[in-house]
VOPAGU-2260 file (C-alpha; in pm, 1 decimal, decimal comma):
REM VOPAGU-2260
SITE   aa  ch    i         X         Y         Z
SITE  UNK   A    0   -3763,9    -659,2     364,2
SITE  UNK   A    1   -3573,8    -498,5     626,2
SITE  UNK   A    2   -3240,2    -343,5     673,0
SITE  UNK   A    3   -2994,3    -424,0     917,8
SITE  UNK   A    4   -3108,4    -126,3    1162,6
SITE  UNK   A    5   -3439,3    -245,2    1174,9
SITE  UNK   A    6   -3589,6     -42,9     959,9
SITE  UNK   A    7   -3793,3     -52,4     668,6
SITE  UNK   A    8   -4074,9    -227,4     486,3
SITE  UNK   A    9   -4195,4    -571,6     564,2
SITE  UNK   A   10   -4411,6    -684,9     301,1
SITE  UNK   A   11   -4645,8    -965,1     304,6
SITE  UNK   A   12   -4641,2   -1016,2     696,4
SITE  UNK   A   13   -4979,1   -1177,2     923,4
SITE  UNK   A   14   -5030,6    -764,0    1033,6
SITE  UNK   A   15   -5403,2    -587,6     933,0
SITE  UNK   A   16   -5495,6    -939,1     674,5
SITE  UNK   A   17   -5870,1    -891,7     592,7
SITE  UNK   A   18   -6140,1   -1091,7     754,7
SITE  UNK   A   19   -6071,1   -1461,8     578,5
SITE  UNK   A   20   -6447,4   -1567,9     466,4
SITE  UNK   A   21   -6572,9   -1956,3     288,9
SITE  UNK   A   22   -6806,6   -1985,6      23,9
SITE  UNK   A   23   -7132,8   -2056,9     213,4
SITE  UNK   A   24   -7327,4   -2105,1     -94,9
SITE  UNK   A   25   -7124,0   -2470,0    -111,3
SITE  UNK   A   26   -7072,5   -2510,6     206,8
SITE  UNK   A   27   -7382,0   -2452,2     441,6
SITE  UNK   A   28   -7597,5   -2784,7     423,3
SITE  UNK   A   29   -7889,9   -2758,0     643,7
SITE  UNK   A   30   -8263,0   -2718,0     561,8
SITE  UNK   A   31   -8321,2   -2372,0     371,2
SITE  UNK   A   32   -7976,6   -2305,8     287,9
SITE  UNK   A   33   -7875,5   -2290,8    -118,2
SITE  UNK   A   34   -7625,1   -2658,1     -55,8
SITE  UNK   A   35   -7887,6   -2810,7     164,7
SITE  UNK   A   36   -8211,7   -2783,2    -106,9
SITE  UNK   A   37   -7979,7   -2940,8    -333,1
SITE  UNK   A   38   -7842,8   -3194,9    -173,6
SITE  UNK   A   39   -8158,9   -3334,0     -55,8
SITE  UNK   A   40   -8306,9   -3362,9    -439,0
SITE  UNK   A   41   -8109,2   -3674,5    -459,1
SITE  UNK   A   42   -8068,3   -4023,5    -233,3
SITE  UNK   A   43   -7789,1   -4002,6      38,6
SITE  UNK   A   44   -7629,3   -4311,6     224,7
SITE  UNK   A   45   -7739,7   -4326,0     530,0
SITE  UNK   A   46   -7528,8   -4623,1     685,6
SITE  UNK   A   47   -7372,5   -4961,3     656,5
SITE  UNK   A   48   -7703,1   -5202,1     645,7
SITE  UNK   A   49   -7578,6   -5414,6     851,6
SITE  UNK   A   50   -7526,0   -5152,7    1150,2
SITE  UNK   A   51   -7923,0   -5041,3    1115,4
SITE  UNK   A   52   -7989,9   -5264,1    1388,1
SITE  UNK   A   53   -8328,8   -5330,0    1645,2
SITE  UNK   A   54   -8200,1   -5073,7    1893,8
SITE  UNK   A   55   -8283,6   -4751,8    1773,8
SITE  UNK   A   56   -7927,7   -4495,8    1671,0
SITE  UNK   A   57   -7887,9   -4137,5    1707,3
SITE  UNK   A   58   -7781,2   -3996,8    1317,3
SITE  UNK   A   59   -7728,9   -3659,9    1188,9
SITE  UNK   A   60   -7707,7   -3539,8     823,2
SITE  UNK   A   61   -7747,0   -3269,1     653,7
SITE  UNK   A   62   -7791,7   -3056,5     970,1
SITE  UNK   A   63   -8076,4   -3251,8    1082,5
SITE  UNK   A   64   -8055,6   -3467,4    1435,5
SITE  UNK   A   65   -8308,3   -3822,8    1339,7
SITE  UNK   A   66   -8316,1   -4184,2    1491,5
SITE  UNK   A   67   -8262,2   -4482,5    1251,3
SITE  UNK   A   68   -8374,8   -4822,1    1303,8
SITE  UNK   A   69   -8562,3   -5160,2    1182,1
SITE  UNK   A   70   -8839,7   -5271,2    1304,0
SITE  UNK   A   71   -8866,6   -5651,5    1427,7
SITE  UNK   A   72   -8958,4   -5733,6    1089,8
SITE  UNK   A   73   -8637,3   -5617,3     945,8
SITE  UNK   A   74   -8733,3   -5270,3     778,8
SITE  UNK   A   75   -8532,6   -4970,1     822,2
SITE  UNK   A   76   -8692,4   -4654,3     943,3
SITE  UNK   A   77   -8572,0   -4268,3     984,8
SITE  UNK   A   78   -8779,2   -4087,7    1203,0
SITE  UNK   A   79   -8760,7   -3728,3    1381,1
SITE  UNK   A   80   -8690,1   -3780,1    1734,3
SITE  UNK   A   81   -8869,5   -3614,8    1935,7
SITE  UNK   A   82   -9205,0   -3782,3    2000,2
SITE  UNK   A   83   -9498,3   -3650,5    1871,5
SITE  UNK   A   84   -9684,9   -3632,0    2220,8
SITE  UNK   A   85   -9504,3   -3495,4    2446,6
SITE  UNK   A   86   -9126,7   -3425,1    2264,8
SITE  UNK   A   87   -8913,1   -3724,8    2441,5
SITE  UNK   A   88   -8653,4   -3876,6    2206,3
SITE  UNK   A   89   -8719,1   -4222,1    2065,8
SITE  UNK   A   90   -8408,8   -4316,7    2083,4
SITE  UNK   A   91   -8502,5   -4486,7    2427,3
SITE  UNK   A   92   -8770,7   -4631,8    2261,0
SITE  UNK   A   93   -8815,2   -4999,8    2169,3
SITE  UNK   A   94   -8841,9   -5150,8    1830,6
SITE  UNK   A   95   -9138,2   -5407,0    1770,4
SITE  UNK   A   96   -9268,9   -5624,5    1468,6
SITE  UNK   A   97   -9484,8   -5315,8    1400,6
SITE  UNK   A   98   -9263,8   -5021,2    1460,6
SITE  UNK   A   99   -9138,6   -4835,4    1744,4
SITE  UNK   A  100   -9233,4   -4734,4    2074,4
SITE  UNK   A  101   -9199,9   -4442,1    2247,1
SITE  UNK   A  102   -9039,1   -4529,1    2631,8
SITE  UNK   A  103   -9282,0   -4203,3    2784,7
SITE  UNK   A  104   -9604,5   -4311,7    2716,0
SITE  UNK   A  105   -9567,9   -4601,8    2477,2
SITE  UNK   A  106   -9729,5   -4444,5    2166,1
SITE  UNK   A  107   -9607,3   -4695,5    1862,7
SITE  UNK   A  108   -9497,4   -4573,9    1550,8
SITE  UNK   A  109   -9400,4   -4724,2    1225,1
SITE  UNK   A  110   -9127,8   -4695,4     999,7
SITE  UNK   A  111   -9358,3   -4469,3     816,0
SITE  UNK   A  112   -9457,1   -4217,9    1130,2
SITE  UNK   A  113   -9797,6   -4376,5    1098,7
SITE  UNK   A  114   -9941,4   -4389,6    1492,3
SITE  UNK   A  115  -10019,5   -4729,1    1554,6
SITE  UNK   A  116  -10147,9   -4699,7    1878,3
SITE  UNK   A  117  -10176,1   -4422,7    2195,6
SITE  UNK   A  118  -10189,3   -4692,2    2465,9
SITE  UNK   A  119  -10324,6   -4459,4    2719,6
SITE  UNK   A  120  -10633,2   -4320,4    2517,4
SITE  UNK   A  121  -10954,5   -4481,5    2553,1
SITE  UNK   A  122  -10941,8   -4780,8    2235,2
SITE  UNK   A  123  -10573,6   -4674,8    2199,6
SITE  UNK   A  124  -10629,1   -4373,4    2042,1
SITE  UNK   A  125  -10823,3   -4479,8    1775,9
SITE  UNK   A  126  -11054,8   -4193,7    1715,8
SITE  UNK   A  127  -10729,2   -3980,8    1685,3
SITE  UNK   A  128  -10446,7   -4113,9    1534,8
SITE  UNK   A  129  -10511,0   -4117,0    1186,6
SITE  UNK   A  130  -10499,9   -3705,1    1227,7
SITE  UNK   A  131  -10107,6   -3698,4    1347,6
SITE  UNK   A  132   -9798,4   -3856,0    1203,3
SITE  UNK   A  133   -9449,5   -3838,7    1328,4
SITE  UNK   A  134   -9242,7   -3688,2    1057,4
SITE  UNK   A  135   -9025,0   -3956,0     887,6
SITE  UNK   A  136   -8841,3   -3985,2     599,6
SITE  UNK   A  137   -8860,7   -4278,7     308,8
SITE  UNK   A  138   -8570,5   -4515,8     313,2
SITE  UNK   A  139   -8431,0   -4807,2      70,1
SITE  UNK   A  140   -8136,4   -5027,4      36,9
SITE  UNK   A  141   -7908,4   -5063,2    -201,8
SITE  UNK   A  142   -7539,4   -5156,2    -255,7
SITE  UNK   A  143   -7510,0   -5278,8     125,7
SITE  UNK   A  144   -7622,8   -4911,5     239,2
SITE  UNK   A  145   -7958,9   -4779,4     402,3
SITE  UNK   A  146   -8053,3   -4456,1     144,6
SITE  UNK   A  147   -8244,1   -4172,7     210,3
SITE  UNK   A  148   -8451,3   -3905,7      -8,4
SITE  UNK   A  149   -8482,7   -3607,0     207,1
SITE  UNK   A  150   -8665,7   -3378,9     -38,7
SITE  UNK   A  151   -8952,8   -3206,6    -165,7
SITE  UNK   A  152   -9226,2   -3543,6    -112,0
SITE  UNK   A  153   -9327,0   -3428,8    -480,7
SITE  UNK   A  154   -8999,7   -3427,8    -651,0
SITE  UNK   A  155   -8854,3   -3774,1    -535,5
SITE  UNK   A  156   -8663,8   -3929,5    -760,0
SITE  UNK   A  157   -8567,8   -4247,8    -837,4
SITE  UNK   A  158   -8292,8   -4413,8    -666,6
SITE  UNK   A  159   -7980,9   -4496,8    -972,5
SITE  UNK   A  160   -7835,6   -4787,0   -1044,2
SITE  UNK   A  161   -7472,9   -4786,2   -1103,4
SITE  UNK   A  162   -7341,9   -5051,8   -1366,0
SITE  UNK   A  163   -6986,6   -5104,5   -1184,5
SITE  UNK   A  164   -7186,6   -5185,9    -864,1
SITE  UNK   A  165   -7404,0   -5411,8   -1003,8
SITE  UNK   A  166   -7487,4   -5799,6   -1128,8
SITE  UNK   A  167   -7244,5   -5921,6    -845,0
SITE  UNK   A  168   -7098,7   -6277,9    -920,7
SITE  UNK   A  169   -7153,0   -6592,2    -647,1
SITE  UNK   A  170   -6778,4   -6530,6    -490,8
SITE  UNK   A  171   -6866,3   -6122,2    -432,3
SITE  UNK   A  172   -7018,1   -5910,5    -165,0
SITE  UNK   A  173   -7035,1   -5571,9     -70,7
SITE  UNK   A  174   -6820,1   -5451,3     170,2
SITE  UNK   A  175   -6944,9   -5167,4     305,9
SITE  UNK   A  176   -6782,4   -4849,1     489,6
SITE  UNK   A  177   -6950,4   -4593,9     619,4
SITE  UNK   A  178   -6710,8   -4489,3     912,6
SITE  UNK   A  179   -6554,7   -4223,9     723,4
SITE  UNK   A  180   -6103,9   -4289,5     742,5
SITE  UNK   A  181   -6140,3   -4579,9     991,6
SITE  UNK   A  182   -6102,5   -4919,0     836,6
SITE  UNK   A  183   -6262,0   -5265,8     855,0
SITE  UNK   A  184   -6108,4   -5293,9    1221,7
SITE  UNK   A  185   -6032,8   -4946,3    1338,7
SITE  UNK   A  186   -6391,7   -4761,8    1341,7
SITE  UNK   A  187   -6224,5   -4463,4    1525,8
SITE  UNK   A  188   -6365,5   -4176,6    1381,1
SITE  UNK   A  189   -6742,8   -4258,3    1205,6
SITE  UNK   A  190   -6785,0   -3860,8    1141,8
SITE  UNK   A  191   -6468,3   -3628,3    1033,9
SITE  UNK   A  192   -6506,1   -3272,4    1151,1
SITE  UNK   A  193   -6490,5   -3081,4     921,4
SITE  UNK   A  194   -6648,6   -2973,4     594,9
SITE  UNK   A  195   -6777,5   -3237,2     342,5
SITE  UNK   A  196   -6599,1   -3034,4      16,6
SITE  UNK   A  197   -6278,5   -3076,8     143,9
SITE  UNK   A  198   -6320,4   -3451,2      43,1
SITE  UNK   A  199   -6511,5   -3339,0    -272,1
SITE  UNK   A  200   -6239,6   -3099,1    -369,6
SITE  UNK   A  201   -5976,3   -3386,7    -275,1
SITE  UNK   A  202   -6146,1   -3618,0    -579,3
SITE  UNK   A  203   -6018,5   -3399,9    -866,3
SITE  UNK   A  204   -5688,9   -3300,2    -746,2
SITE  UNK   A  205   -5402,0   -3567,2    -885,6
SITE  UNK   A  206   -5137,4   -3381,8    -789,3
SITE  UNK   A  207   -5161,2   -3478,1    -387,6
SITE  UNK   A  208   -5145,5   -3829,9    -486,0
SITE  UNK   A  209   -4754,9   -3744,3    -615,2
SITE  UNK   A  210   -4700,4   -3550,9    -293,2
SITE  UNK   A  211   -4878,6   -3609,4      24,5
SITE  UNK   A  212   -4881,2   -4008,9     -16,3
SITE  UNK   A  213   -4567,6   -4061,7    -225,4
SITE  UNK   A  214   -4234,7   -3873,9    -176,3
SITE  UNK   A  215   -4349,3   -3673,1     150,5
SITE  UNK   A  216   -4314,3   -3889,9     359,2
SITE  UNK   A  217   -4412,7   -4271,4     255,1
SITE  UNK   A  218   -4521,4   -4480,3     -13,1
SITE  UNK   A  219   -4912,9   -4469,8     160,8
SITE  UNK   A  220   -5068,0   -4671,9    -176,5
SITE  UNK   A  221   -4870,8   -4775,3    -479,3
SITE  UNK   A  222   -4487,3   -4695,0    -589,9
SITE  UNK   A  223   -4558,4   -4595,4    -939,4
SITE  UNK   A  224   -4823,8   -4314,6    -776,8
SITE  UNK   A  225   -4429,4   -4142,8    -766,2
SITE  UNK   A  226   -4437,1   -4095,4   -1113,3
SITE  UNK   A  227   -4526,6   -3767,9   -1247,5
SITE  UNK   A  228   -4868,8   -3816,3   -1435,2
SITE  UNK   A  229   -4994,5   -3616,3   -1751,8
SITE  UNK   A  230   -5326,8   -3491,7   -1628,7
SITE  UNK   A  231   -5612,2   -3341,7   -1800,7
SITE  UNK   A  232   -6026,6   -3307,6   -1675,3
SITE  UNK   A  233   -6317,8   -3356,3   -1842,0
SITE  UNK   A  234   -6679,9   -3267,9   -1801,7
SITE  UNK   A  235   -6872,7   -3553,9   -1876,0
SITE  UNK   A  236   -7291,8   -3557,3   -1754,3
SITE  UNK   A  237   -7307,9   -3464,8   -1423,6
SITE  UNK   A  238   -7002,6   -3490,3   -1289,6
SITE  UNK   A  239   -6581,3   -3445,4   -1361,3
SITE  UNK   A  240   -6353,9   -3730,9   -1481,4
SITE  UNK   A  241   -5967,2   -3679,2   -1405,8
SITE  UNK   A  242   -5809,8   -3867,9   -1689,4
SITE  UNK   A  243   -5423,4   -4010,8   -1622,5
SITE  UNK   A  244   -5136,1   -4178,5   -1785,2
SITE  UNK   A  245   -4779,5   -4242,8   -1638,8
SITE  UNK   A  246   -4489,5   -4402,1   -1784,1
SITE  UNK   A  247   -4355,4   -4676,4   -1633,5
SITE  UNK   A  248   -4040,3   -4770,6   -1595,1
SITE  UNK   A  249   -4032,9   -5101,5   -1770,1
SITE  UNK   A  250   -4161,6   -4925,5   -2082,4
SITE  UNK   A  251   -4536,2   -4994,0   -2021,8
SITE  UNK   A  252   -4787,5   -4699,4   -1982,3
SITE  UNK   A  253   -5005,5   -4679,3   -1676,4
SITE  UNK   A  254   -5349,7   -4484,9   -1764,6
SITE  UNK   A  255   -5758,9   -4478,3   -1629,5
SITE  UNK   A  256   -5941,3   -4238,3   -1503,3
SITE  UNK   A  257   -6144,7   -4118,3   -1164,8
SITE  UNK   A  258   -6421,2   -3943,5   -1154,6
SITE  UNK   A  259   -6630,3   -3693,0    -929,4
SITE  UNK   A  260   -7004,7   -3725,7    -987,6
SITE  UNK   A  261   -7241,1   -3436,7    -842,7
SITE  UNK   A  262   -7368,6   -3427,1    -582,1
SITE  UNK   A  263   -7116,4   -3590,9    -354,2
SITE  UNK   A  264   -7002,7   -3930,6    -509,0
SITE  UNK   A  265   -6666,0   -4071,4    -601,1
SITE  UNK   A  266   -6509,1   -4353,1    -798,2
SITE  UNK   A  267   -6153,3   -4410,7    -838,0
SITE  UNK   A  268   -5951,2   -4705,1    -903,8
SITE  UNK   A  269   -5833,5   -4948,5    -640,4
SITE  UNK   A  270   -5520,5   -4723,8    -529,1
SITE  UNK   A  271   -5398,8   -4979,6    -258,2
SITE  UNK   A  272   -5371,2   -5261,8    -518,1
SITE  UNK   A  273   -5314,5   -5238,5    -902,1
SITE  UNK   A  274   -5609,1   -5416,5   -1025,3
SITE  UNK   A  275   -5647,4   -5355,7   -1434,2
SITE  UNK   A  276   -6016,9   -5291,0   -1555,0
SITE  UNK   A  277   -6330,2   -5076,8   -1447,2
SITE  UNK   A  278   -6305,0   -4978,9   -1082,5
SITE  UNK   A  279   -6510,1   -5183,7    -791,3
SITE  UNK   A  280   -6618,7   -4924,7    -619,4
SITE  UNK   A  281   -6810,7   -4610,8    -550,5
SITE  UNK   A  282   -6766,6   -4370,5    -217,1
SITE  UNK   A  283   -7037,5   -4078,3    -119,4
SITE  UNK   A  284   -6897,7   -3797,2     126,6
SITE  UNK   A  285   -7230,2   -3717,8     296,9
SITE  UNK   A  286   -7284,6   -3367,0     491,4
SITE  UNK   A  287   -7392,6   -3437,1     801,8
SITE  UNK   A  288   -7383,0   -3077,0     870,8
SITE  UNK   A  289   -7181,5   -2758,5     759,5
SITE  UNK   A  290   -6839,0   -2892,4     965,7
SITE  UNK   A  291   -6881,5   -3230,5     977,2
SITE  UNK   A  292   -6930,4   -3519,5     717,9
SITE  UNK   A  293   -6927,2   -3895,4     678,9
SITE  UNK   A  294   -6741,5   -4037,0     422,9
SITE  UNK   A  295   -6925,7   -4420,0     290,3
SITE  UNK   A  296   -6740,0   -4635,5      37,2
SITE  UNK   A  297   -6922,7   -4984,7     -87,4
SITE  UNK   A  298   -6662,6   -5131,5    -230,5
SITE  UNK   A  299   -6698,7   -5533,6    -453,1
SITE  UNK   A  300   -6464,2   -5777,4    -310,2
SITE  UNK   A  301   -6403,1   -6163,0    -319,1
SITE  UNK   A  302   -6161,6   -6372,7    -173,6
SITE  UNK   A  303   -5951,8   -6324,4    -503,2
SITE  UNK   A  304   -5986,3   -5958,3    -505,0
SITE  UNK   A  305   -6051,5   -5868,9    -164,2
SITE  UNK   A  306   -6162,2   -5519,5      18,1
SITE  UNK   A  307   -5832,6   -5297,7      54,9
SITE  UNK   A  308   -6000,3   -5130,0     400,9
SITE  UNK   A  309   -6009,7   -5450,0     553,4
SITE  UNK   A  310   -5677,1   -5379,5     688,0
SITE  UNK   A  311   -5622,7   -5182,2     958,2
SITE  UNK   A  312   -5269,2   -5073,8     915,4
SITE  UNK   A  313   -5232,3   -5081,9     567,0
SITE  UNK   A  314   -4985,3   -4754,6     495,5
SITE  UNK   A  315   -4807,5   -4693,9     824,8
SITE  UNK   A  316   -4783,5   -4990,5    1054,9
SITE  UNK   A  317   -5026,7   -4907,1    1266,5
SITE  UNK   A  318   -5407,4   -4857,2    1339,1
SITE  UNK   A  319   -5513,8   -4488,1    1274,0
SITE  UNK   A  320   -5606,9   -4478,2    1640,5
SITE  UNK   A  321   -5308,9   -4599,8    1784,1
SITE  UNK   A  322   -5066,6   -4337,9    1612,7
SITE  UNK   A  323   -4940,1   -4058,0    1808,5
SITE  UNK   A  324   -4910,5   -3698,3    1681,1
SITE  UNK   A  325   -4571,4   -3706,4    1558,9
SITE  UNK   A  326   -4622,1   -4051,0    1354,7
SITE  UNK   A  327   -4914,9   -3846,0    1259,3
SITE  UNK   A  328   -4698,9   -3547,3    1197,7
SITE  UNK   A  329   -4406,7   -3805,2    1017,5
SITE  UNK   A  330   -4653,3   -3989,1     805,0
SITE  UNK   A  331   -4969,9   -3735,6     721,8
SITE  UNK   A  332   -5208,3   -3859,0     546,3
SITE  UNK   A  333   -5574,5   -3718,2     372,6
SITE  UNK   A  334   -5708,2   -3709,4     731,8
SITE  UNK   A  335   -5431,0   -3417,4     810,6
SITE  UNK   A  336   -5424,2   -3266,3     522,5
SITE  UNK   A  337   -5804,5   -3200,2     494,9
SITE  UNK   A  338   -5815,6   -3132,8     877,3
SITE  UNK   A  339   -5538,1   -2932,3     885,7
SITE  UNK   A  340   -5814,5   -2667,5     664,9
SITE  UNK   A  341   -5986,9   -2614,8     922,6
SITE  UNK   A  342   -6387,3   -2698,3     971,2
SITE  UNK   A  343   -6456,5   -2519,1     693,3
SITE  UNK   A  344   -6189,7   -2400,3     446,8
SITE  UNK   A  345   -6093,3   -2025,9     397,9
SITE  UNK   A  346   -6151,5   -1985,7      35,6
SITE  UNK   A  347   -6153,7   -1633,7      16,5
SITE  UNK   A  348   -5764,1   -1706,3      52,3
SITE  UNK   A  349   -5701,2   -1950,0    -169,6
SITE  UNK   A  350   -5463,3   -1889,9    -445,7
SITE  UNK   A  351   -5560,5   -2203,9    -715,2
SITE  UNK   A  352   -5329,8   -2247,7    -980,7
SITE  UNK   A  353   -5328,3   -2501,8   -1315,4
SITE  UNK   A  354   -5334,5   -2826,0   -1061,2
SITE  UNK   A  355   -5648,2   -2710,2    -953,5
SITE  UNK   A  356   -5828,9   -2696,8   -1262,4
SITE  UNK   A  357   -6025,4   -2947,5   -1182,3
SITE  UNK   A  358   -6129,6   -2825,1    -814,0
SITE  UNK   A  359   -6240,9   -2509,3   -1004,9
SITE  UNK   A  360   -6447,5   -2710,0   -1252,9
SITE  UNK   A  361   -6632,0   -2916,2    -992,7
SITE  UNK   A  362   -6681,0   -2613,9    -797,1
SITE  UNK   A  363   -6810,2   -2448,4   -1089,6
SITE  UNK   A  364   -7071,0   -2682,5   -1193,9
SITE  UNK   A  365   -7182,5   -2749,6    -816,9
SITE  UNK   A  366   -7267,7   -2339,1    -819,1
SITE  UNK   A  367   -7413,6   -2414,0   -1136,9
SITE  UNK   A  368   -7659,1   -2667,7   -1037,0
SITE  UNK   A  369   -7742,3   -2514,6    -656,6
SITE  UNK   A  370   -7858,7   -2212,0    -880,4
SITE  UNK   A  371   -8090,5   -2433,0   -1093,3
SITE  UNK   A  372   -8253,7   -2565,4    -756,2
SITE  UNK   A  373   -8260,4   -2232,6    -623,5
SITE  UNK   A  374   -8457,7   -2060,6    -927,7
SITE  UNK   A  375   -8754,3   -2397,4    -946,5
SITE  UNK   A  376   -8522,2   -2636,0   -1170,3
SITE  UNK   A  377   -8453,8   -2979,9   -1140,7
SITE  UNK   A  378   -8088,0   -3053,2   -1075,8
SITE  UNK   A  379   -7881,2   -3290,7   -1396,8
SITE  UNK   A  380   -7900,2   -3597,3   -1206,9
SITE  UNK   A  381   -8173,9   -3644,0   -1108,3
SITE  UNK   A  382   -8384,0   -3924,8   -1257,4
SITE  UNK   A  383   -8795,1   -4000,3   -1276,2
SITE  UNK   A  384   -8768,2   -4281,3   -1541,5
SITE  UNK   A  385   -8724,2   -4607,4   -1473,8
SITE  UNK   A  386   -8575,1   -4627,3   -1838,1
SITE  UNK   A  387   -8275,6   -4412,1   -1728,1
SITE  UNK   A  388   -8206,9   -4540,0   -1372,7
SITE  UNK   A  389   -7910,2   -4705,3   -1516,7
SITE  UNK   A  390   -7574,1   -4477,3   -1514,7
SITE  UNK   A  391   -7254,3   -4572,7   -1621,0
SITE  UNK   A  392   -6945,7   -4459,8   -1417,9
SITE  UNK   A  393   -6623,0   -4448,5   -1634,1
SITE  UNK   A  394   -6392,6   -4507,1   -1350,4
SITE  UNK   A  395   -6090,4   -4745,4   -1413,0
SITE  UNK   A  396   -5763,9   -4859,7   -1443,9
SITE  UNK   A  397   -5537,9   -4993,2   -1710,7
SITE  UNK   A  398   -5186,2   -5112,7   -1833,7
SITE  UNK   A  399   -5033,7   -5118,0   -2184,6
């Protein structure tokens, strides 16, 4: 407080604040960093399968710049971009039936980095081709996504099969979105300009639903989200489950759970339309680098149960890219709240409270698993035995 003459102490001003910091153990994801090495022990989705084409594309993941493409037989490949011959980027190369050919001197590489031809060398370089290899990463396709494993070759796990994504009906398809906050018709921001932790924390932060998505501006999802929920958190296997229950005005009870699974997986019930039953989608918060991430979703959809992200203006009457700054101030959503934390949130100045129990649980679990990898152990959740590849996702919403 200050007295009427302008004297006296001023409490709580911003002057002289100590330098604030972020939790580098969790936020930094490049090669050799603790979290980066942890993330590399799991298969990570890169892009939607439909977006990996014969035209080479630049893609960044876990702080590494790579080139992704399909050869003319349809096989996806993920290679280090600088040609091993003289260093020009394979981004300027052309795809062929057997791989990608560098534009500079025509060296041809297959999707696993093998050098197949060196046109300017005797016999296409046959004498030395098998001694060199363009750095590459293994890839697989599943659930409408191209996945990669970027970790130690001798510790490559099995790509899991998630129960809620398996056994599509004849009328269903995977609708995949790899453009972060964009909808099916709005691909403005495929990569968002902040740490992967912002969205990862958000998954276990149910209290923001009642404020940000409902009472602060407009109802962005379901009307029932304005009703305070009784919420609890549970550890399960390789993640944290958020359990919620709401007493509806008509006397019924809406209840269910959403999950956050390590390292960067989420599954929540459909927030746009209430569909009782198990969740029908999964998402991944894939670190691009320390200060950017790509949010990817794969959704089971059909004509009777359409993809909720196909609507370009499902909350605010405009596509996100058409909104002015004033529009976004009037109706902020997850992007505005998360981008507002900065490129990496300053964790040292947070004041976590009871509502943040889920955030605390997930961060502690993540730190524990990172430490295990640092100690030379395999993290929880990696699968090496095909008998264990089936993973149950306890996410869904119900009413009684």
